[in-house]
C-alpha positions in Angstrom: 86.7 138.7 114.2 90.6 138.6 115.8 89.6 135.0 117.6 88.2 134.0 113.6 91.6 135.5 112.0 93.8 133.7 114.8 91.2 130.4 114.2 92.4 130.6 110.1 95.9 131.4 111.2 96.6 128.0 113.2 98.7 125.4 111.0 96.0 123.2 111.4 94.3 125.6 108.1 97.4 126.4 106.4 97.4 123.0 103.7 94.9 121.2 102.8 96.2 117.7 103.8 95.9 118.7 107.7 92.8 118.8 108.3 91.1 116.5 105.7 94.1 114.0 107.3 93.3 114.0 110.4 89.5 113.4 109.2 90.1 110.5 107.1 92.1 108.8 110.0 88.7 109.2 112.1 86.7 108.1 109.4 88.9 105.3 109.2 89.6 104.0 112.4 85.2 104.5 112.7 83.3 103.7 109.8 84.3 100.4 108.9 84.2 98.9 112.8 81.0 100.6 112.7 79.5 99.2 109.8 80.5 95.3 111.2 78.6 96.3 114.4 75.5 97.1 112.1 75.6 94.6 109.6 75.9 91.7 112.7 73.0 93.6 114.5 75.1 94.3 117.3 74.1 98.5 117.1 70.6 99.5 114.8 71.2 101.2 111.6 72.3 104.8 111.7 68.8 107.0 110.8 69.1 108.3 107.6 67.6 108.3 104.2 69.2 105.8 102.5 69.8 101.5 103.4 72.6 100.5 105.6 74.3 99.0 102.5 73.9 102.7 100.8 74.7 104.2 104.0 78.1 102.0 104.0 79.3 102.7 100.4 79.0 106.1 100.7 80.5 107.1 103.8 83.3 104.5 102.7 84.0 106.5 99.3 82.8 110.1 100.1 83.6 110.5 103.6 86.8 108.3 104.0 87.8 108.5 100.8 87.1 112.1 99.5 88.7 113.2 103.4 91.9 111.5 102.3 91.6 112.1 98.5 90.4 115.8 98.6 93.9 116.2 101.7 95.9 114.8 98.9 94.9 117.3 95.3 94.1 120.2 98.1 98.0 119.9 98.4 98.9 118.3 95.2 97.3 120.4 92.9 98.7 123.5 94.2 102.4 122.0 94.1 101.6 121.2 90.4 100.5 124.8 89.5 103.0 126.5 91.9 100.1 128.4 93.8 99.8 129.3 97.4 96.2 126.8 97.5 93.6 127.3 99.6 94.1 127.7 103.5 92.5 129.7 106.4 88.7 130.3 106.3 88.3 128.7 102.9 89.6 124.9 104.5 87.2 125.7 107.9 84.6 125.8 105.5 85.3 123.2 103.2 86.1 120.6 106.9 82.3 122.0 108.3 80.8 121.2 104.6 82.7 117.4 105.2 80.8 117.7 108.6 77.6 118.9 108.0 77.3 115.8 105.0 79.1 113.1 107.8 75.7 114.2 110.1 73.1 114.4 107.2 74.3 110.5 106.4 74.2 109.3 109.5 71.8 111.2 111.7 69.3 112.9 108.9 66.0 110.7 108.9 63.8 113.4 110.2 65.7 116.4 108.7 63.7 118.4 106.0 64.3 117.1 102.6 65.6 120.3 101.0 68.4 120.7 103.9 69.4 116.9 103.8 70.0 117.1 100.0 72.1 120.5 101.1 74.3 118.8 103.2 74.6 115.8 100.9 76.2 118.2 98.0 77.6 120.9 99.6 81.0 119.2 100.2 81.7 118.0 97.1 81.0 120.9 95.2 82.7 123.0 97.2 86.2 120.9 96.9 85.2 120.0 93.6 85.0 123.9 92.4 88.1 124.7 94.7 90.4 122.3 92.7 89.1 123.2 89.2 90.0 126.6 90.1 93.3 126.0 91.5 93.9 123.7 87.9 92.5 126.5 85.9 95.3 128.8 86.7 97.8 126.1 84.7 98.0 126.4 80.9 97.6 122.5 79.9 98.5 122.5 76.2 101.4 124.5 77.1 102.8 122.3 80.1 102.0 119.2 78.5 100.1 118.2 81.9 97.9 115.4 82.0 95.8 117.8 84.6 93.2 117.9 82.3 92.0 114.2 83.2 90.8 116.0 86.9 88.7 118.5 84.9 87.2 115.2 83.2 86.5 112.8 86.3 86.2 115.7 89.1 82.9 116.6 87.8 81.6 113.4 87.8 81.8 112.4 91.5 79.0 114.5 91.9 76.4 113.0 90.0 77.5 109.8 91.1 77.3 110.2 94.9 73.8 111.5 94.2 73.3 108.1 92.2 75.0 106.4 94.9 71.9 107.1 97.7 69.2 106.4 95.1 67.5 102.9 95.6 66.9 101.8 91.6 70.2 103.8 90.7 73.0 102.6 93.9 74.5 100.0 91.5 75.5 102.7 89.2 76.8 105.8 91.3 78.7 102.6 92.8 80.2 101.9 90.2 80.6 104.9 89.1 82.4 106.4 92.2 84.5 103.1 92.4 86.3 103.8 88.5 86.5 107.6 89.0 88.6 106.8 92.0 90.4 104.5 89.9 91.4 107.0 87.7 92.6 109.3 90.6 94.7 106.3 91.6 96.1 105.7 88.7 97.0 109.3 87.7 98.9 110.0 91.7 100.8 107.0 91.3 102.3 107.4 88.1 103.6 111.1 89.1 104.3 109.6 92.8 106.2 106.4 92.0 108.8 108.2 89.0 109.6 110.4 92.5 110.2 107.4 95.1 111.6 104.5 92.2 114.1 107.6 91.4 114.9 108.5 95.1 115.6 104.4 96.5 117.0 103.0 93.9 117.8 105.7 91.6 116.0 104.1 88.6 113.6 105.5 85.9 110.3 104.0 85.9 108.6 102.6 82.6 107.1 106.0 81.5 106.0 105.6 77.8 103.3 108.4 76.9 101.5 107.0 74.6 100.7 103.5 76.8 100.3 106.1 79.9 97.3 108.3 77.8 95.6 104.8 76.5 96.0 103.4 80.4 94.1 107.0 81.7 91.7 107.3 78.7 90.2 103.2 78.5 89.9 103.8 83.0 87.5 106.5 81.8 85.7 105.0 79.5 85.1 102.1 82.0 83.5 105.1 84.5 80.7 104.5 82.2 80.7 101.0 82.4 77.3 100.2 83.7 75.7 101.7 80.7 77.9 100.2 78.6 76.7 96.8 77.0 78.2 93.5 79.6 80.6 92.4 76.6 81.8 95.8 75.6 82.7 96.5 79.7 84.3 93.3 80.4 86.3 93.5 77.6 87.7 97.3 78.2 88.4 96.4 81.9 90.6 93.0 80.6 92.4 95.5 78.3 93.3 97.8 80.7 94.4 95.4 83.4 96.5 94.2 80.7 97.9 97.3 80.2 98.7 98.0 83.8 100.3 94.8 83.5 102.8 95.5 80.8 103.4 98.8 82.1 104.2 97.1 85.7 107.1 94.8 84.0 108.7 98.1 83.8 108.4 100.1 87.2 111.1 97.2 88.6 108.9 95.6 91.2 111.8 93.5 92.5 113.7 96.2 93.8 110.3 98.0 94.9 109.0 94.8 96.9 112.3 95.0 98.7 111.3 98.1 100.4 107.8 97.9 102.4 107.0 101.9 102.5 107.5 101.8 98.3 106.0 98.0 98.0 103.1 98.7 99.7 102.2 101.2 96.5 103.0 98.5 93.9 100.5 96.3 95.9 97.7 98.8 96.2 98.5 99.1 91.8 98.3 95.2 91.8 94.7 95.6 93.5 93.8 97.8 90.6 94.9 95.2 88.1 93.0 92.4 90.3 89.7 94.7 90.7 89.6 94.8 87.1 89.7 91.1 86.6 87.3 89.9 88.9 85.0 92.6 87.4 85.8 91.8 84.0 85.6 88.1 84.8 82.3 89.0 86.0 80.5 90.9 83.0 80.7 87.3 81.4 79.6 84.4 84.0 79.1 85.0 88.0 81.5 83.3 89.9 81.0 81.6 93.5 82.3 84.5 95.7 82.0 84.9 99.1 81.3 88.8 99.9 81.0 91.7 97.8 85.0 91.0 96.5 85.1 93.3 93.6 84.5 96.0 96.2 86.7 95.2 98.2 89.8 94.8 96.0 89.4 98.0 95.9 88.3 99.6 98.8 90.6 97.1 100.9 93.2 96.9 98.8 93.8 99.8 97.0 92.4 102.5 99.1 93.5 100.5 102.2 97.4 99.8 101.1 97.8 103.4 99.5 96.5 106.1 101.4 97.8 105.0 104.9 101.8 105.1 103.4 100.3 108.1 101.7 99.4 109.8 104.9 102.5 109.1 106.4 104.8 109.9 103.3 103.1 113.8 103.1 102.4 114.4 107.0 106.2 114.0 107.4 107.5 115.5 104.1 105.4 118.8 104.1 105.9 119.3 107.8 109.4 119.4 106.7 110.0 116.3 108.3 112.4 113.7 106.7 110.1 110.9 105.2 111.3 108.0 107.0 109.2 104.9 107.6 109.8 104.5 111.5 108.8 101.2 113.3 105.4 102.1 114.0 104.7 103.3 110.7 105.8 99.7 109.1 103.5 98.2 111.5 100.2 99.9 110.3 101.1 98.6 107.0 101.4 95.3 108.0 98.2 95.6 110.1 96.4 97.0 106.8 97.9 93.9 105.0 96.4 91.7 107.7 93.1 93.4 106.9 93.2 92.8 103.4 93.7 89.2 104.0 91.0 88.9 106.4 88.5 90.8 104.3 88.8 89.7 100.8 91.0 86.6 101.2 90.4 84.6 104.3 86.3 84.8 103.7 86.6 82.5 100.3 89.3 79.7 102.5 87.0 79.7 105.2 83.6 80.9 104.5 82.0 79.7 107.9 84.4 82.5 109.9 82.9 84.9 107.9 81.8 87.3 110.6 85.1 86.5 112.2 87.0 87.9 109.5 84.6 90.9 109.1 85.3 91.5 113.0 89.5 91.2 112.4 89.6 93.3 109.1 87.2 96.1 110.9 89.9 95.7 113.8 92.9 96.0 111.2 91.6 99.4 110.3 90.5 100.6 113.9 94.4 99.7 115.3 96.3 100.9 111.8 94.1 104.6 111.8 94.2 104.9 115.2 97.9 104.5 115.5 98.4 107.1 112.4 95.9 109.9 114.7 97.9 109.1 117.6 101.5 109.4 115.6 100.4 112.6 113.0 98.0 114.4 114.9 100.5 116.3 116.4 102.7 117.1 113.4 99.0 118.4 111.6 98.7 120.2 114.3 102.0 122.3 114.8 103.8 124.2 112.3 106.9 123.0 110.3 109.9 122.0 111.8 112.1 123.6 109.2 110.3 127.2 110.1 108.6 127.3 106.8 105.6 128.7 106.4 103.6 126.5 104.6 
């Protein structure tokens, strides 16, 4: 019992971002590289219940994506409502559930079905319940908060996760998952960019409550796009993209792009717009894209650009250090930008080199997240530099 108490008291388990950012870095450096090796036939597919493509989509969203998003939400939600937040044994169990899920998805072919489905659902159910419980303490109407959007989207990750590993419902599960992540990123960008731009440039970006609300409700509606008529879905996506561009014009992009660590967030925002436009056009006509452009504009352009910058900022700020992007941090962001070009743009210009571009993009992820892990794991494992408890 004493050993368990000592373990739970370790700095790693004091705030949600600490273990989950470490896991996100491990997943970010390994999953894309492993998938390219599987895709090119260099290694056999993982011995699991699902097809290789389903495994890849699931692990990028629910392995890598939810490690980073979960770490952010576990940390941010406690600050939003002013509570201690989940820590200690609760985080240890949550990490164990995440690892259980990864084991099932990669090595669960011979597992009893009941054990596989337990592993598949345990982490996602647990973290959704924990996050909603944290938000439950807030009186939404009194605080005029839009946290109620999390009450809508977080439970929807549960059926989306199940559908993505079902052969006949894979597209529905994939599209729902991407759209749910989109809502989460839009809320996160709304809140963080206000602080970043005010701190860096002493300006207040456009935050019109009617425009912001319309954007979020449209983003929620598009979650169900696969269940709607294609023309309606395409129209909703076009309108959402247009509203995002209107708001973007009031976010001082010229100033933002003068600072890499802030401009990278704006590029992620524009990648959301680009993905919506690509998807919308695809509802009306099929364009000769090379590769799954819509999916990878989001995975590499949104998640791949925003999450590394978020990991740097939170890992420094929430461990009592100055939030300054040093040279190595900026190199990471440039490497991820290179990965975006290699994965999405270069194959359209030189399709014959598709496999080469895949290898380059996965190498960029390996290098970038390897550097992040090397730089920030010591921060995540150590007490706060300013002496505060958590």
